C-alpha positions as CSV (number, residue, x, y, z in Angstrom):
1,X,0.4,-0.7,-0.2
2,X,2.9,2.3,1.1
3,X,5.8,1.1,-2.2
4,X,3.6,3.9,-4.6
5,X,4.6,6.3,-2.5
6,X,7.5,5.5,-0.9
7,X,9.9,4.2,-3.9
8,X,8.1,7.4,-5.7
9,X,9.8,9.4,-3.6
10,X,12.7,7.4,-3.0
11,X,13.2,7.8,-6.6
12,X,12.8,11.7,-6.0
13,X,14.5,12.0,-4.5
14,X,17.8,9.5,-4.9
15,X,17.4,9.0,-7.8
16,X,15.8,5.6,-10.2
17,X,18.1,3.0,-8.4
18,X,17.3,4.2,-4.8
19,X,14.6,2.5,-4.2
20,X,15.6,-1.1,-5.8
21,X,18.7,-1.3,-3.3
22,X,16.9,-0.4,-0.8
23,X,13.4,-3.7,-1.4
24,X,16.4,-5.6,-1.7
25,X,18.3,-4.8,1.3
26,X,15.0,-4.7,3.1
27,X,14.5,-8.6,1.9
28,X,17.9,-9.6,3.2
29,X,17.4,-8.8,6.6
30,X,14.1,-9.9,6.1
31,X,15.5,-13.5,5.0
32,X,17.6,-13.1,7.5
33,X,15.4,-12.3,10.6
34,X,13.2,-14.9,9.2
35,X,15.8,-18.0,9.1
36,X,17.2,-17.2,12.3
37,X,14.4,-16.4,14.2
38,X,11.2,-18.8,13.1
39,X,10.6,-21.7,15.3
40,X,11.0,-25.2,13.1
41,X,7.8,-26.3,11.3
42,X,6.4,-29.7,12.8
43,X,4.8,-31.9,10.1
44,X,1.4,-33.4,10.7
45,X,0.1,-36.0,8.7
46,X,-3.5,-35.0,8.5
47,X,-5.4,-36.5,6.2
48,X,-6.5,-34.2,3.3
49,X,-10.5,-34.5,2.5
50,X,-10.7,-31.9,0.0
51,X,-9.5,-31.9,-3.8
52,X,-8.4,-28.6,-4.9
53,X,-10.5,-29.1,-7.8
54,X,-13.2,-29.3,-5.1
55,X,-11.9,-26.1,-3.2
56,X,-11.2,-24.3,-5.4
57,X,-14.8,-24.3,-7.3
58,X,-16.7,-24.1,-4.4
59,X,-18.0,-20.4,-5.0
60,X,-16.9,-18.7,-2.0
61,X,-13.1,-19.3,-2.5
62,X,-14.3,-18.6,-6.2
63,X,-15.7,-14.8,-5.8
64,X,-12.4,-14.5,-3.4
65,X,-10.2,-15.5,-6.2
66,X,-12.7,-13.7,-8.4
67,X,-12.1,-10.1,-6.7
68,X,-8.6,-10.7,-6.2
69,X,-7.9,-11.6,-9.7
70,X,-10.3,-8.5,-10.3
71,X,-8.3,-6.2,-8.6
72,X,-4.6,-6.8,-9.4
73,X,-6.3,-6.7,-13.4
74,X,-7.2,-2.9,-12.2
75,X,-4.2,-2.3,-10.5
76,X,-2.1,-3.4,-13.6
77,X,-4.0,-1.5,-16.1
78,X,-4.2,2.0,-13.7
79,X,0.0,2.2,-13.0
80,X,1.3,1.7,-16.3
81,X,-1.5,4.3,-18.7
82,X,-2.2,6.5,-16.0
83,X,2.1,7.5,-14.6
84,X,2.4,8.5,-17.7
85,X,-1.1,10.5,-18.3
86,X,-0.2,12.6,-15.5
87,X,3.4,13.4,-15.8
88,X,2.5,14.8,-19.5
89,X,-0.3,16.0,-19.1
90,X,-0.4,17.4,-15.4
91,X,3.8,18.0,-15.1
92,X,3.7,16.4,-11.9
93,X,7.2,14.4,-10.2
94,X,7.3,10.8,-9.4
95,X,6.0,11.6,-5.3
96,X,3.3,13.2,-6.7
97,X,2.2,10.3,-8.7
98,X,3.5,7.5,-5.9
99,X,1.2,9.5,-4.0
100,X,-2.1,9.3,-6.2
101,X,-1.5,5.7,-6.1
102,X,-1.0,5.6,-2.5
103,X,-4.5,7.4,-2.3
104,X,-5.9,4.8,-4.7
105,X,-5.1,2.0,-1.8
106,X,-6.4,4.1,1.1
107,X,-9.4,4.4,-0.8
108,X,-9.2,1.3,-0.6
109,X,-8.0,0.4,2.6
110,X,-10.9,2.4,4.0
111,X,-13.5,1.4,2.6
112,X,-12.7,-2.8,2.6
113,X,-14.7,-3.1,6.0
114,X,-17.9,-1.5,5.0
115,X,-18.1,-3.7,1.9
116,X,-16.9,-6.7,4.0
117,X,-20.1,-5.7,5.9
118,X,-22.0,-5.2,3.5
119,X,-21.1,-9.0,1.4
120,X,-21.2,-10.7,5.2
121,X,-24.3,-9.0,6.2
122,X,-25.8,-9.6,2.7
123,X,-25.0,-11.6,-0.2
124,X,-22.0,-13.1,-0.8
125,X,-22.0,-12.0,-4.3
126,X,-21.8,-8.1,-3.5
127,X,-18.1,-8.7,-2.5
128,X,-18.2,-9.4,-6.2
129,X,-19.4,-5.4,-6.4
130,X,-16.4,-3.2,-5.5
131,X,-13.6,-4.7,-8.4
132,X,-16.8,-5.0,-10.7
133,X,-17.8,-1.4,-10.8
134,X,-13.7,-0.4,-11.7
135,X,-13.7,-3.3,-14.5
136,X,-16.2,-2.3,-16.3
137,X,-15.3,1.5,-15.9
138,X,-12.0,0.0,-17.3
139,X,-13.7,-0.8,-20.2
140,X,-15.3,2.1,-21.8
141,X,-12.0,4.3,-21.1
142,X,-11.3,4.0,-24.4
143,X,-13.3,6.0,-26.1
144,X,-12.3,9.0,-23.6
145,X,-10.0,11.3,-24.9
146,X,-9.2,12.7,-21.5
147,X,-7.6,10.3,-20.3
148,X,-5.1,8.4,-23.5
149,X,-1.9,10.1,-22.8
């Protein structure tokens, strides 16, 4: 969630490679911490009573997988198309563009409890609504001249 914001700030302050060096350093430190501090895992021999296919095709699991896929497609569409548009048309620097992408993640984080409550209270398929609406709007972006960079 903070990746675009912090990465944009590091890029703006210290250049292209610095965000990658910082992330690589954090990954190395995290892997060393995991190796030395996590307890050994004990293998449990509980029998698996359900096949993976049965699990994946269960309606609630399938809906969750569909929501994850649609959310990923949303960000996969926005990041490569919105960034050049903001840079070219509004002359924004990398930090401000990172802040724009942070706003989308922050809105998601703040609205997720509401959508979770709505899905738990009413119908399981309402979990699709927050992801379905943006993806339907992305299908119509091609005809809009404002978004085209």
